[in-house]
A tleap script that builds the chain and sets N, CA, C and O, in Angstrom:
source leaprc.protein.ff14SB
mol = sequence {
  NMET LEU TRP LYS GLY LEU ALA ASP HIE HIE
  ILE THR ALA SER CYS PHE VAL LEU SER PRO
  ASP LEU ASP GLN ILE LEU LEU THR HIE HIE
  ARG LYS GLY GLN PHE TRP VAL GLN PHE GLY
  GLY HIE LEU GLU PRO ALA ASP GLN SER LEU
  GLU ALA ALA ALA LEU ARG GLU ALA ARG GLU
  GLU SER GLY ILE ASP THR LEU ARG LEU ILE
  GLY GLY VAL ALA ASP LEU ASP ARG HIE ASP
  LEU HIE GLY GLY PHE THR CYS ARG THR HIE
  TRP ASP ILE GLY PHE THR ALA LEU ALA ASP
  PRO LEU THR PRO ILE ALA VAL SER ASP GLU
  SER GLU ASP VAL ALA TRP TRP PRO ILE ALA
  ASP LEU PRO GLU GLY ALA THR ALA ASP LEU
  PRO ARG ARG ILE ASP ARG ALA VAL ALA SER
  LEU ARG ARG HIE THR CASP
}
set mol.1.N position { 6.254 11.126 9.833 }
set mol.1.CA position { 5.266 10.254 9.227 }
set mol.1.C position { 4.114 10.964 8.629 }
set mol.1.O position { 4.015 12.186 8.747 }
set mol.2.N position { 3.149 10.186 7.926 }
set mol.2.CA position { 2.097 11.086 7.095 }
set mol.2.C position { 1.840 11.025 7.532 }
set mol.2.O position { 2.046 11.861 8.411 }
set mol.3.N position { 0.854 9.889 7.800 }
set mol.3.CA position { -0.060 9.027 8.299 }
set mol.3.C position { 0.045 8.416 10.021 }
set mol.3.O position { 1.000 7.951 10.644 }
set mol.4.N position { -1.465 8.677 10.434 }
set mol.4.CA position { -1.148 8.236 11.885 }
set mol.4.C position { -0.783 7.159 11.925 }
set mol.4.O position { -1.670 6.354 11.642 }
set mol.5.N position { 0.123 6.756 12.147 }
set mol.5.CA position { 0.526 5.305 12.805 }
set mol.5.C position { 1.201 5.248 14.442 }
set mol.5.O position { 0.733 6.010 15.288 }
set mol.6.N position { 2.170 4.422 14.750 }
set mol.6.CA position { 2.858 4.184 15.512 }
set mol.6.C position { 3.935 4.554 16.354 }
set mol.6.O position { 4.439 4.109 17.385 }
set mol.7.N position { 4.265 6.168 15.062 }
set mol.7.CA position { 5.400 6.434 15.702 }
set mol.7.C position { 5.088 7.679 16.702 }
set mol.7.O position { 3.918 8.024 16.860 }
set mol.8.N position { 5.943 8.221 17.246 }
set mol.8.CA position { 5.542 8.957 18.476 }
set mol.8.C position { 4.855 10.438 18.085 }
set mol.8.O position { 3.854 11.033 18.484 }
set mol.9.N position { 6.114 10.787 16.905 }
set mol.9.CA position { 5.273 12.081 16.529 }
set mol.9.C position { 4.764 11.862 15.180 }
set mol.9.O position { 5.096 11.174 14.215 }
set mol.10.N position { 3.346 13.136 15.606 }
set mol.10.CA position { 3.106 12.705 13.686 }
set mol.10.C position { 3.086 14.551 13.264 }
set mol.10.O position { 3.562 15.505 13.880 }
set mol.11.N position { 2.178 14.468 11.720 }
set mol.11.CA position { 1.812 15.523 10.847 }
set mol.11.C position { 0.852 15.742 11.741 }
set mol.11.O position { 0.267 15.030 12.557 }
set mol.12.N position { 0.786 17.170 11.347 }
set mol.12.CA position { -1.140 17.870 11.310 }
set mol.12.C position { -2.134 18.684 10.251 }
set mol.12.O position { -1.728 19.455 9.381 }
set mol.13.N position { -2.892 18.498 10.394 }
set mol.13.CA position { -3.154 19.662 9.616 }
set mol.13.C position { -4.402 20.511 9.892 }
set mol.13.O position { -5.451 19.930 9.614 }
set mol.14.N position { -4.517 21.676 10.345 }
set mol.14.CA position { -5.581 21.750 11.336 }
set mol.14.C position { -5.925 23.714 9.715 }
set mol.14.O position { -5.443 24.382 8.801 }
set mol.15.N position { -7.296 23.447 10.791 }
set mol.15.CA position { -7.985 24.997 10.279 }
set mol.15.C position { -8.415 25.996 10.887 }
set mol.15.O position { -9.155 25.372 11.648 }
set mol.16.N position { -8.609 27.421 11.280 }
set mol.16.CA position { -8.500 28.135 11.954 }
set mol.16.C position { -10.239 28.984 10.683 }
set mol.16.O position { -10.089 29.543 9.597 }
set mol.17.N position { -11.581 28.742 11.400 }
set mol.17.CA position { -12.061 29.547 10.501 }
set mol.17.C position { -12.357 30.411 11.436 }
set mol.17.O position { -12.788 30.000 12.514 }
set mol.18.N position { -12.209 31.541 11.234 }
set mol.18.CA position { -12.473 32.908 11.231 }
set mol.18.C position { -14.065 33.872 10.313 }
set mol.18.O position { -14.234 34.016 9.102 }
set mol.19.N position { -14.816 34.274 11.281 }
set mol.19.CA position { -15.465 35.336 10.289 }
set mol.19.C position { -15.093 36.228 9.352 }
set mol.19.O position { -13.965 36.635 9.075 }
set mol.20.N position { -16.382 36.557 8.781 }
set mol.20.CA position { -15.193 38.058 7.133 }
set mol.20.C position { -14.911 39.055 7.765 }
set mol.20.O position { -14.422 39.802 6.918 }
set mol.21.N position { -14.897 39.692 8.958 }
set mol.21.CA position { -14.782 40.229 9.956 }
set mol.21.C position { -13.547 40.586 10.621 }
set mol.21.O position { -12.976 41.675 10.576 }
set mol.22.N position { -13.157 39.401 11.325 }
set mol.22.CA position { -12.098 38.338 11.524 }
set mol.22.C position { -11.631 39.130 12.817 }
set mol.22.O position { -10.587 39.733 13.066 }
set mol.23.N position { -13.352 38.797 13.904 }
set mol.23.CA position { -13.364 38.855 15.313 }
set mol.23.C position { -13.720 38.451 16.176 }
set mol.23.O position { -14.048 38.942 17.256 }
set mol.24.N position { -13.683 36.839 15.539 }
set mol.24.CA position { -14.811 35.302 15.762 }
set mol.24.C position { -14.121 34.684 15.284 }
set mol.24.O position { -13.506 35.040 14.279 }
set mol.25.N position { -14.004 33.674 15.782 }
set mol.25.CA position { -13.057 32.266 14.869 }
set mol.25.C position { -14.477 30.597 16.195 }
set mol.25.O position { -15.188 30.665 17.198 }
set mol.26.N position { -14.191 29.849 15.520 }
set mol.26.CA position { -15.094 28.981 15.771 }
set mol.26.C position { -14.222 27.647 16.226 }
set mol.26.O position { -13.464 26.993 15.509 }
set mol.27.N position { -14.535 27.437 17.572 }
set mol.27.CA position { -13.119 26.260 18.256 }
set mol.27.C position { -14.276 25.653 18.006 }
set mol.27.O position { -15.291 26.145 17.512 }
set mol.28.N position { -14.019 24.206 18.487 }
set mol.28.CA position { -13.839 22.847 19.059 }
set mol.28.C position { -13.704 22.688 20.593 }
set mol.28.O position { -12.826 23.331 21.168 }
set mol.29.N position { -14.349 22.043 21.138 }
set mol.29.CA position { -13.993 21.468 22.602 }
set mol.29.C position { -14.027 19.455 22.381 }
set mol.29.O position { -14.729 18.444 22.340 }
set mol.30.N position { -12.303 20.174 22.283 }
set mol.30.CA position { -12.232 18.289 22.006 }
set mol.30.C position { -12.041 17.111 23.016 }
set mol.30.O position { -11.633 16.799 24.135 }
set mol.31.N position { -12.369 16.858 22.351 }
set mol.31.CA position { -12.602 15.380 23.474 }
set mol.31.C position { -11.975 14.135 24.097 }
set mol.31.O position { -12.141 13.565 25.175 }
set mol.32.N position { -11.446 13.987 23.377 }
set mol.32.CA position { -9.944 13.782 24.149 }
set mol.32.C position { -8.815 15.259 24.630 }
set mol.32.O position { -8.687 15.268 25.854 }
set mol.33.N position { -8.370 15.921 24.240 }
set mol.33.CA position { -8.166 16.665 24.682 }
set mol.33.C position { -8.573 17.504 26.183 }
set mol.33.O position { -7.734 18.062 26.889 }
set mol.34.N position { -10.093 17.443 26.479 }
set mol.34.CA position { -10.525 18.571 27.279 }
set mol.34.C position { -9.989 20.229 27.341 }
set mol.34.O position { -9.469 21.056 28.090 }
set mol.35.N position { -10.560 20.028 25.899 }
set mol.35.CA position { -9.985 21.206 25.656 }
set mol.35.C position { -10.635 22.339 24.598 }
set mol.35.O position { -11.363 21.893 23.711 }
set mol.36.N position { -10.405 23.757 24.657 }
set mol.36.CA position { -11.171 24.769 22.917 }
set mol.36.C position { -9.522 24.969 22.225 }
set mol.36.O position { -8.517 25.498 22.697 }
set mol.37.N position { -9.793 24.256 20.846 }
set mol.37.CA position { -8.773 24.199 19.716 }
set mol.37.C position { -8.801 24.440 18.388 }
set mol.37.O position { -8.108 23.529 17.934 }
set mol.38.N position { -9.070 24.921 17.730 }
set mol.38.CA position { -8.982 24.794 16.465 }
set mol.38.C position { -9.167 23.561 15.423 }
set mol.38.O position { -8.291 22.751 15.728 }
set mol.39.N position { -9.714 23.198 14.627 }
set mol.39.CA position { -10.597 22.191 13.619 }
set mol.39.C position { -8.881 21.610 13.219 }
set mol.39.O position { -7.820 22.194 12.999 }
set mol.40.N position { -9.337 20.071 13.277 }
set mol.40.CA position { -8.450 19.406 13.084 }
set mol.40.C position { -7.324 18.794 13.201 }
set mol.40.O position { -6.646 19.375 14.049 }
set mol.41.N position { -6.503 17.410 12.520 }
set mol.41.CA position { -6.513 16.162 12.948 }
set mol.41.C position { -5.073 15.956 11.508 }
set mol.41.O position { -4.549 16.538 10.558 }
set mol.42.N position { -5.056 14.747 12.272 }
set mol.42.CA position { -4.332 13.804 11.227 }
set mol.42.C position { -4.361 13.141 9.722 }
set mol.42.O position { -5.019 12.186 9.310 }
set mol.43.N position { -3.625 13.797 9.200 }
set mol.43.CA position { -3.831 13.162 7.830 }
set mol.43.C position { -4.150 11.985 6.825 }
set mol.43.O position { -3.107 11.632 6.276 }
set mol.44.N position { -5.592 11.033 6.272 }
set mol.44.CA position { -5.222 9.894 6.066 }
set mol.44.C position { -5.097 10.031 4.042 }
set mol.44.O position { -5.265 10.746 3.054 }
set mol.45.N position { -4.577 8.399 4.684 }
set mol.45.CA position { -4.191 8.247 3.031 }
set mol.45.C position { -5.182 8.981 1.679 }
set mol.45.O position { -4.549 9.420 0.719 }
set mol.46.N position { -6.084 9.041 1.672 }
set mol.46.CA position { -6.848 9.844 0.207 }
set mol.46.C position { -6.608 10.971 0.564 }
set mol.46.O position { -6.180 11.700 -0.331 }
set mol.47.N position { -6.784 11.664 2.117 }
set mol.47.CA position { -6.497 13.081 1.385 }
set mol.47.C position { -5.547 13.418 0.683 }
set mol.47.O position { -4.482 12.874 0.972 }
set mol.48.N position { -5.539 14.483 -0.564 }
set mol.48.CA position { -4.211 14.841 -1.308 }
set mol.48.C position { -3.027 15.194 -1.614 }
set mol.48.O position { -2.227 14.955 -2.518 }
set mol.49.N position { -3.084 16.053 -0.319 }
set mol.49.CA position { -2.073 17.295 0.343 }
set mol.49.C position { -3.170 17.458 1.596 }
set mol.49.O position { -4.286 17.135 2.002 }
set mol.50.N position { -1.852 18.284 1.905 }
set mol.50.CA position { -1.864 18.913 3.580 }
set mol.50.C position { -3.356 19.571 3.170 }
set mol.50.O position { -4.370 18.927 3.438 }
set mol.51.N position { -3.437 20.729 2.587 }
set mol.51.CA position { -4.433 21.744 2.352 }
set mol.51.C position { -5.629 20.347 2.385 }
set mol.51.O position { -5.433 19.863 3.500 }
set mol.52.N position { -6.491 19.697 1.851 }
set mol.52.CA position { -7.235 18.818 1.780 }
set mol.52.C position { -7.525 18.320 2.765 }
set mol.52.O position { -8.713 18.081 2.983 }
set mol.53.N position { -6.352 17.936 3.868 }
set mol.53.CA position { -6.548 17.246 5.365 }
set mol.53.C position { -7.573 18.231 6.277 }
set mol.53.O position { -8.618 18.211 6.927 }
set mol.54.N position { -6.547 19.048 5.858 }
set mol.54.CA position { -6.947 20.377 6.494 }
set mol.54.C position { -8.863 20.842 6.705 }
set mol.54.O position { -9.582 20.690 7.693 }
set mol.55.N position { -9.138 21.340 5.534 }
set mol.55.CA position { -10.446 21.552 4.954 }
set mol.55.C position { -11.135 20.130 5.607 }
set mol.55.O position { -11.649 20.209 6.723 }
set mol.56.N position { -11.131 19.181 5.073 }
set mol.56.CA position { -12.341 17.372 5.303 }
set mol.56.C position { -12.033 17.575 7.027 }
set mol.56.O position { -13.011 17.275 7.711 }
set mol.57.N position { -11.365 17.829 7.453 }
set mol.57.CA position { -11.331 18.091 8.819 }
set mol.57.C position { -12.244 18.576 10.083 }
set mol.57.O position { -12.816 18.148 11.085 }
set mol.58.N position { -11.802 20.598 8.824 }
set mol.58.CA position { -12.652 21.879 9.288 }
set mol.58.C position { -14.148 20.766 8.892 }
set mol.58.O position { -14.751 20.183 9.793 }
set mol.59.N position { -14.471 20.670 7.664 }
set mol.59.CA position { -15.777 20.408 7.740 }
set mol.59.C position { -15.886 20.098 8.653 }
set mol.59.O position { -16.259 20.720 9.648 }
set mol.60.N position { -15.336 18.206 8.431 }
set mol.60.CA position { -16.113 17.344 9.198 }
set mol.60.C position { -16.435 17.731 10.490 }
set mol.60.O position { -17.537 17.192 10.594 }
set mol.61.N position { -16.242 18.281 11.528 }
set mol.61.CA position { -15.818 18.756 12.623 }
set mol.61.C position { -17.120 20.458 12.861 }
set mol.61.O position { -17.771 20.700 13.877 }
set mol.62.N position { -17.097 21.176 11.756 }
set mol.62.CA position { -17.608 22.517 11.950 }
set mol.62.C position { -18.830 21.699 11.568 }
set mol.62.O position { -19.681 21.662 12.457 }
set mol.63.N position { -19.064 21.155 10.657 }
set mol.63.CA position { -20.472 21.120 10.518 }
set mol.63.C position { -21.295 21.602 8.991 }
set mol.63.O position { -22.380 21.255 8.523 }
set mol.64.N position { -20.121 22.650 8.440 }
set mol.64.CA position { -19.923 23.626 7.242 }
set mol.64.C position { -19.500 23.281 6.324 }
set mol.64.O position { -18.314 23.546 6.132 }
set mol.65.N position { -20.331 22.435 5.179 }
set mol.65.CA position { -19.722 21.675 3.772 }
set mol.65.C position { -18.971 22.818 3.507 }
set mol.65.O position { -18.000 23.302 4.090 }
set mol.66.N position { -19.318 23.008 2.962 }
set mol.66.CA position { -19.000 25.195 2.012 }
set mol.66.C position { -18.108 24.869 2.209 }
set mol.66.O position { -17.449 24.043 1.578 }
set mol.67.N position { -17.816 25.500 3.252 }
set mol.67.CA position { -15.699 25.654 3.900 }
set mol.67.C position { -14.858 25.997 2.398 }
set mol.67.O position { -15.190 25.365 1.395 }
set mol.68.N position { -13.856 26.941 2.327 }
set mol.68.CA position { -13.671 26.839 1.284 }
set mol.68.C position { -11.481 27.432 1.934 }
set mol.68.O position { -11.938 27.706 3.044 }
set mol.69.N position { -10.462 27.645 2.038 }
set mol.69.CA position { -9.472 27.517 2.574 }
set mol.69.C position { -8.598 28.746 1.177 }
set mol.69.O position { -8.504 28.620 -0.044 }
set mol.70.N position { -8.038 30.015 2.283 }
set mol.70.CA position { -7.668 30.970 1.941 }
set mol.70.C position { -6.621 31.576 1.549 }
set mol.70.O position { -6.832 32.712 1.973 }
set mol.71.N position { -5.650 31.600 1.039 }
set mol.71.CA position { -4.607 31.527 1.406 }
set mol.71.C position { -3.953 30.471 1.280 }
set mol.71.O position { -4.326 29.406 0.789 }
set mol.72.N position { -2.508 30.870 1.923 }
set mol.72.CA position { -1.985 28.947 1.832 }
set mol.72.C position { -1.836 28.575 3.090 }
set mol.72.O position { -2.895 28.496 3.713 }
set mol.73.N position { -0.546 28.234 3.865 }
set mol.73.CA position { 0.450 27.233 4.748 }
set mol.73.C position { -0.104 29.122 5.931 }
set mol.73.O position { 0.417 30.152 5.503 }
set mol.74.N position { -0.652 29.205 6.664 }
set mol.74.CA position { -0.897 30.286 8.017 }
set mol.74.C position { -0.528 30.356 9.440 }
set mol.74.O position { -0.584 31.283 10.248 }
set mol.75.N position { -0.065 28.914 9.554 }
set mol.75.CA position { 0.740 28.355 11.166 }
set mol.75.C position { 1.348 27.290 10.739 }
set mol.75.O position { 1.018 26.434 9.918 }
set mol.76.N position { 2.713 27.503 11.694 }
set mol.76.CA position { 3.507 25.802 12.045 }
set mol.76.C position { 3.690 26.274 13.429 }
set mol.76.O position { 4.070 27.303 13.988 }
set mol.77.N position { 3.078 24.586 13.895 }
set mol.77.CA position { 3.651 24.393 15.377 }
set mol.77.C position { 4.146 23.138 15.452 }
set mol.77.O position { 4.198 22.248 14.603 }
set mol.78.N position { 4.538 23.185 16.693 }
set mol.78.CA position { 5.016 22.058 17.178 }
set mol.78.C position { 5.029 22.301 18.689 }
set mol.78.O position { 5.644 23.123 19.367 }
set mol.79.N position { 3.796 20.923 19.144 }
set mol.79.CA position { 2.938 21.160 20.366 }
set mol.79.C position { 2.964 19.783 21.187 }
set mol.79.O position { 1.911 19.165 21.034 }
set mol.80.N position { 4.380 18.801 22.460 }
set mol.80.CA position { 3.482 18.008 22.858 }
set mol.80.C position { 1.863 17.355 23.802 }
set mol.80.O position { 1.024 18.110 24.294 }
set mol.81.N position { 1.826 16.466 23.822 }
set mol.81.CA position { 0.510 15.645 24.203 }
set mol.81.C position { 0.737 15.578 25.696 }
set mol.81.O position { 1.815 15.939 26.169 }
set mol.82.N position { 0.170 15.317 26.131 }
set mol.82.CA position { -0.629 14.391 27.149 }
set mol.82.C position { -0.095 12.411 27.332 }
set mol.82.O position { 1.026 11.926 27.182 }
set mol.83.N position { -1.465 11.682 27.708 }
set mol.83.CA position { -1.408 10.384 28.120 }
set mol.83.C position { -2.036 10.421 27.226 }
set mol.83.O position { -1.507 10.220 26.133 }
set mol.84.N position { -3.400 10.690 27.323 }
set mol.84.CA position { -4.600 11.258 26.436 }
set mol.84.C position { -4.217 9.693 25.182 }
set mol.84.O position { -4.500 8.501 25.305 }
set mol.85.N position { -3.634 10.296 24.294 }
set mol.85.CA position { -3.129 10.084 22.905 }
set mol.85.C position { -2.240 9.720 22.907 }
set mol.85.O position { -1.221 9.891 23.575 }
set mol.86.N position { -2.752 8.680 21.493 }
set mol.86.CA position { -1.259 7.668 20.903 }
set mol.86.C position { 0.261 8.128 20.190 }
set mol.86.O position { 1.171 7.342 19.925 }
set mol.87.N position { 0.268 9.609 19.959 }
set mol.87.CA position { 1.202 10.010 19.573 }
set mol.87.C position { 2.187 11.092 21.272 }
set mol.87.O position { 1.920 10.855 22.450 }
set mol.88.N position { 2.806 11.725 20.988 }
set mol.88.CA position { 3.943 12.380 21.954 }
set mol.88.C position { 3.413 13.712 21.813 }
set mol.88.O position { 2.809 14.383 22.650 }
set mol.89.N position { 3.842 14.093 20.207 }
set mol.89.CA position { 3.821 15.475 19.533 }
set mol.89.C position { 3.332 14.969 18.528 }
set mol.89.O position { 3.522 13.860 18.027 }
set mol.90.N position { 2.297 16.309 18.049 }
set mol.90.CA position { 2.134 16.701 16.607 }
set mol.90.C position { 2.636 17.979 16.121 }
set mol.90.O position { 2.598 18.938 16.892 }
set mol.91.N position { 2.932 18.069 15.371 }
set mol.91.CA position { 3.348 19.091 14.476 }
set mol.91.C position { 3.078 19.295 13.283 }
set mol.91.O position { 3.467 18.804 12.223 }
set mol.92.N position { 1.807 20.685 13.784 }
set mol.92.CA position { 0.930 21.105 12.551 }
set mol.92.C position { 0.914 21.891 11.699 }
set mol.92.O position { 2.023 22.271 11.326 }
set mol.93.N position { 0.089 22.293 11.236 }
set mol.93.CA position { -0.018 23.139 9.132 }
set mol.93.C position { -0.778 22.943 9.715 }
set mol.93.O position { -1.452 22.005 10.142 }
set mol.94.N position { -0.607 24.687 9.786 }
set mol.94.CA position { -2.659 25.990 10.043 }
set mol.94.C position { -2.493 26.196 9.330 }
set mol.94.O position { -1.389 26.381 8.817 }
set mol.95.N position { -4.584 26.366 8.443 }
set mol.95.CA position { -4.332 27.762 6.933 }
set mol.95.C position { -5.606 27.897 7.575 }
set mol.95.O position { -6.041 26.933 8.203 }
set mol.96.N position { -6.566 29.451 7.471 }
set mol.96.CA position { -7.576 29.565 7.584 }
set mol.96.C position { -8.635 29.062 6.534 }
set mol.96.O position { -8.347 28.334 5.584 }
set mol.97.N position { -10.043 29.594 6.851 }
set mol.97.CA position { -10.822 29.841 5.972 }
set mol.97.C position { -11.341 31.282 7.047 }
set mol.97.O position { -10.771 31.867 7.967 }
set mol.98.N position { -13.075 31.503 6.190 }
set mol.98.CA position { -13.570 32.505 6.542 }
set mol.98.C position { -14.814 31.291 6.456 }
set mol.98.O position { -14.849 30.245 5.808 }
set mol.99.N position { -15.930 31.987 7.516 }
set mol.99.CA position { -17.196 31.938 7.472 }
set mol.99.C position { -18.482 32.362 8.207 }
set mol.99.O position { -18.520 32.665 9.400 }
set mol.100.N position { -18.909 32.357 7.863 }
set mol.100.CA position { -20.325 33.573 8.527 }
set mol.100.C position { -21.042 33.173 9.277 }
set mol.100.O position { -22.043 32.672 8.763 }
set mol.101.N position { -20.968 33.138 11.306 }
set mol.101.CA position { -21.045 32.754 12.111 }
set mol.101.C position { -23.026 32.960 12.519 }
set mol.101.O position { -23.734 32.742 13.502 }
set mol.102.N position { -23.195 33.376 11.413 }
set mol.102.CA position { -24.866 32.553 11.186 }
set mol.102.C position { -25.239 31.128 10.578 }
set mol.102.O position { -26.116 30.297 10.813 }
set mol.103.N position { -24.484 31.198 9.948 }
set mol.103.CA position { -23.646 29.735 9.183 }
set mol.103.C position { -24.082 27.850 10.264 }
set mol.103.O position { -23.357 27.194 11.011 }
set mol.104.N position { -25.100 27.686 9.942 }
set mol.104.CA position { -25.632 26.220 11.176 }
set mol.104.C position { -24.142 25.369 11.014 }
set mol.104.O position { -23.387 25.145 10.068 }
set mol.105.N position { -24.154 25.002 12.579 }
set mol.105.CA position { -23.027 24.433 12.249 }
set mol.105.C position { -23.344 22.966 13.502 }
set mol.105.O position { -24.320 22.999 14.252 }
set mol.106.N position { -22.476 21.957 13.505 }
set mol.106.CA position { -22.564 20.583 13.696 }
set mol.106.C position { -21.585 20.398 15.090 }
set mol.106.O position { -20.614 21.076 15.427 }
set mol.107.N position { -22.112 19.409 15.662 }
set mol.107.CA position { -20.340 18.818 16.459 }
set mol.107.C position { -20.756 18.033 17.032 }
set mol.107.O position { -21.686 17.759 17.791 }
set mol.108.N position { -19.254 17.350 16.204 }
set mol.108.CA position { -18.956 16.163 15.376 }
set mol.108.C position { -18.415 14.728 17.110 }
set mol.108.O position { -18.232 14.848 18.322 }
set mol.109.N position { -18.396 13.833 16.303 }
set mol.109.CA position { -18.384 12.536 17.795 }
set mol.109.C position { -16.355 12.535 18.209 }
set mol.109.O position { -15.903 11.671 18.959 }
set mol.110.N position { -15.397 13.662 17.545 }
set mol.110.CA position { -14.911 14.133 18.043 }
set mol.110.C position { -14.315 15.108 19.408 }
set mol.110.O position { -13.299 15.146 20.102 }
set mol.111.N position { -15.833 15.963 19.287 }
set mol.111.CA position { -16.213 17.633 19.715 }
set mol.111.C position { -17.287 16.325 21.353 }
set mol.111.O position { -17.683 15.166 21.482 }
set mol.112.N position { -17.238 17.652 22.170 }
set mol.112.CA position { -18.259 18.204 22.801 }
set mol.112.C position { -18.937 19.150 22.601 }
set mol.112.O position { -20.120 19.182 22.940 }
set mol.113.N position { -18.378 20.048 22.051 }
set mol.113.CA position { -19.461 21.492 21.610 }
set mol.113.C position { -18.309 22.496 20.509 }
set mol.113.O position { -17.139 22.760 20.785 }
set mol.114.N position { -18.942 22.851 19.443 }
set mol.114.CA position { -18.730 23.693 18.783 }
set mol.114.C position { -19.673 24.836 18.952 }
set mol.114.O position { -20.904 24.831 18.936 }
set mol.115.N position { -18.564 26.126 19.169 }
set mol.115.CA position { -18.814 27.259 18.978 }
set mol.115.C position { -17.896 28.278 18.229 }
set mol.115.O position { -16.818 28.307 17.635 }
set mol.116.N position { -19.304 29.395 18.720 }
set mol.116.CA position { -18.035 31.158 18.011 }
set mol.116.C position { -17.461 31.547 19.297 }
set mol.116.O position { -18.057 31.189 20.313 }
set mol.117.N position { -16.551 32.124 19.379 }
set mol.117.CA position { -15.692 32.615 19.970 }
set mol.117.C position { -15.673 34.140 20.140 }
set mol.117.O position { -16.836 34.278 19.762 }
set mol.118.N position { -15.404 35.003 20.323 }
set mol.118.CA position { -14.630 36.709 20.486 }
set mol.118.C position { -13.141 36.415 20.699 }
set mol.118.O position { -12.662 36.059 21.775 }
set mol.119.N position { -12.249 36.660 19.206 }
set mol.119.CA position { -10.685 36.389 18.810 }
set mol.119.C position { -10.034 37.480 20.898 }
set mol.119.O position { -9.130 37.122 21.654 }
set mol.120.N position { -10.729 38.363 21.014 }
set mol.120.CA position { -10.428 39.287 22.227 }
set mol.120.C position { -11.281 37.958 23.256 }
set mol.120.O position { -10.889 36.799 23.119 }
set mol.121.N position { -11.925 38.134 23.810 }
set mol.121.CA position { -12.453 36.590 24.419 }
set mol.121.C position { -12.358 34.876 24.169 }
set mol.121.O position { -13.493 34.402 24.232 }
set mol.122.N position { -11.656 34.176 23.992 }
set mol.122.CA position { -11.139 33.733 24.135 }
set mol.122.C position { -11.638 31.934 25.601 }
set mol.122.O position { -10.860 31.982 26.554 }
set mol.123.N position { -12.651 30.720 25.711 }
set mol.123.CA position { -12.984 30.381 26.066 }
set mol.123.C position { -11.484 29.873 26.632 }
set mol.123.O position { -10.378 29.612 26.160 }
set mol.124.N position { -12.584 29.916 28.812 }
set mol.124.CA position { -11.811 28.681 29.621 }
set mol.124.C position { -11.582 27.502 29.270 }
set mol.124.O position { -12.552 26.775 29.056 }
set mol.125.N position { -10.534 27.101 29.148 }
set mol.125.CA position { -9.867 25.974 29.239 }
set mol.125.C position { -9.369 25.792 27.155 }
set mol.125.O position { -9.110 24.889 26.359 }
set mol.126.N position { -9.458 26.845 27.161 }
set mol.126.CA position { -7.944 26.991 25.299 }
set mol.126.C position { -6.961 26.834 25.897 }
set mol.126.O position { -6.592 26.934 27.068 }
set mol.127.N position { -6.211 26.350 24.186 }
set mol.127.CA position { -4.829 25.826 24.640 }
set mol.127.C position { -3.814 26.493 24.977 }
set mol.127.O position { -3.607 27.307 24.076 }
set mol.128.N position { -3.292 26.564 25.541 }
set mol.128.CA position { -2.185 28.076 26.151 }
set mol.128.C position { -1.680 28.984 24.836 }
set mol.128.O position { -1.548 30.206 24.910 }
set mol.129.N position { -1.348 28.007 23.309 }
set mol.129.CA position { -0.574 28.792 22.388 }
set mol.129.C position { -1.700 29.027 21.275 }
set mol.129.O position { -1.558 29.217 20.067 }
set mol.130.N position { -3.285 28.930 22.330 }
set mol.130.CA position { -4.040 29.278 20.856 }
set mol.130.C position { -4.340 30.750 20.605 }
set mol.130.O position { -5.156 31.062 19.737 }
set mol.131.N position { -3.774 31.570 21.260 }
set mol.131.CA position { -4.358 33.167 20.854 }
set mol.131.C position { -2.891 33.550 20.754 }
set mol.131.O position { -2.545 34.674 21.119 }
set mol.132.N position { -2.154 32.821 20.358 }
set mol.132.CA position { -0.576 33.560 18.892 }
set mol.132.C position { -1.184 32.722 18.210 }
set mol.132.O position { -2.278 33.278 18.299 }
set mol.133.N position { -1.483 31.426 17.309 }
set mol.133.CA position { -2.158 31.162 16.904 }
set mol.133.C position { -2.278 31.663 15.634 }
set mol.133.O position { -1.704 31.825 14.557 }
set mol.134.N position { -2.982 31.780 16.065 }
set mol.134.CA position { -5.304 33.120 15.890 }
set mol.134.C position { -4.770 34.575 15.721 }
set mol.134.O position { -5.663 35.410 15.575 }
set mol.135.N position { -3.276 35.122 15.709 }
set mol.135.CA position { -2.967 35.632 15.579 }
set mol.135.C position { -1.778 36.278 14.039 }
set mol.135.O position { -1.278 37.186 13.375 }
set mol.136.N position { -2.052 34.345 14.443 }
set mol.136.CA position { -0.606 34.124 12.827 }
set mol.136.C position { -1.604 34.201 11.262 }
set mol.136.O position { -1.371 34.568 10.110 }
set mol.137.N position { -3.194 33.441 12.244 }
set mol.137.CA position { -4.162 33.426 11.119 }
set mol.137.C position { -4.774 34.904 11.111 }
set mol.137.O position { -5.131 35.424 10.054 }
set mol.138.N position { -4.837 35.306 11.877 }
set mol.138.CA position { -5.274 35.656 11.506 }
set mol.138.C position { -4.473 37.589 10.389 }
set mol.138.O position { -5.194 38.471 9.923 }
set mol.139.N position { -3.135 37.556 10.353 }
set mol.139.CA position { -2.089 38.198 10.139 }
set mol.139.C position { -2.150 37.724 8.030 }
set mol.139.O position { -1.849 38.383 7.034 }
set mol.140.N position { -2.909 35.731 8.304 }
set mol.140.CA position { -2.701 35.256 7.043 }
set mol.140.C position { -3.486 35.651 5.992 }
set mol.140.O position { -3.166 35.740 4.806 }
set mol.141.N position { -5.198 36.024 6.844 }
set mol.141.CA position { -6.402 36.312 5.978 }
set mol.141.C position { -5.655 37.771 6.138 }
set mol.141.O position { -5.896 38.420 5.121 }
set mol.142.N position { -5.454 37.952 6.362 }
set mol.142.CA position { -5.294 40.359 5.747 }
set mol.142.C position { -4.229 40.036 4.993 }
set mol.142.O position { -4.350 41.085 4.361 }
set mol.143.N position { -3.349 39.562 4.518 }
set mol.143.CA position { -2.589 39.181 3.810 }
set mol.143.C position { -3.363 39.208 2.442 }
set mol.143.O position { -3.269 40.082 1.580 }
set mol.144.N position { -4.198 38.003 2.411 }
set mol.144.CA position { -4.871 37.451 1.367 }
set mol.144.C position { -5.981 37.760 0.889 }
set mol.144.O position { -6.482 37.108 -0.027 }
set mol.145.N position { -6.757 39.176 1.614 }
set mol.145.CA position { -8.120 39.851 1.406 }
set mol.145.C position { -8.785 41.145 1.619 }
set mol.145.O position { -9.932 41.556 1.444 }
set mol.146.N position { -7.495 41.737 2.131 }
set mol.146.CA position { -7.114 43.266 1.627 }
set mol.146.C position { -7.214 43.626 0.132 }
set mol.146.O position { -6.931 44.762 -0.249 }
savepdb mol mol.pdb
quit
């Protein structure tokens, strides 16, 4: 199912927002999940593509309206969810963007916090798969920015 519905499996799109030196990542503390994670979420009927969904989610959840995606798909991931979610599994397609850590950020209604973190020192409460996914995002950005 492309759009959020009653199915047990949902496709989601996410965006890893990294600093230009690729040493920091902007993360959100997900209100429902109670974990630190990259920006992302369900596709909406108005989204013209997975890229559009990832960019919309990143802009909404970070407050940075000037974000632009770099490159194509950087990460593919399947993860199971706990009982607080409406589905059991997300099939997530991840993209990347760069932002200056001095750019003003905002916390959305879906989050408890948004903050920059050193990639080498992620916050307690980050999802277990986040380091692996960040590694893929950084590798993708290096291919597209070198």
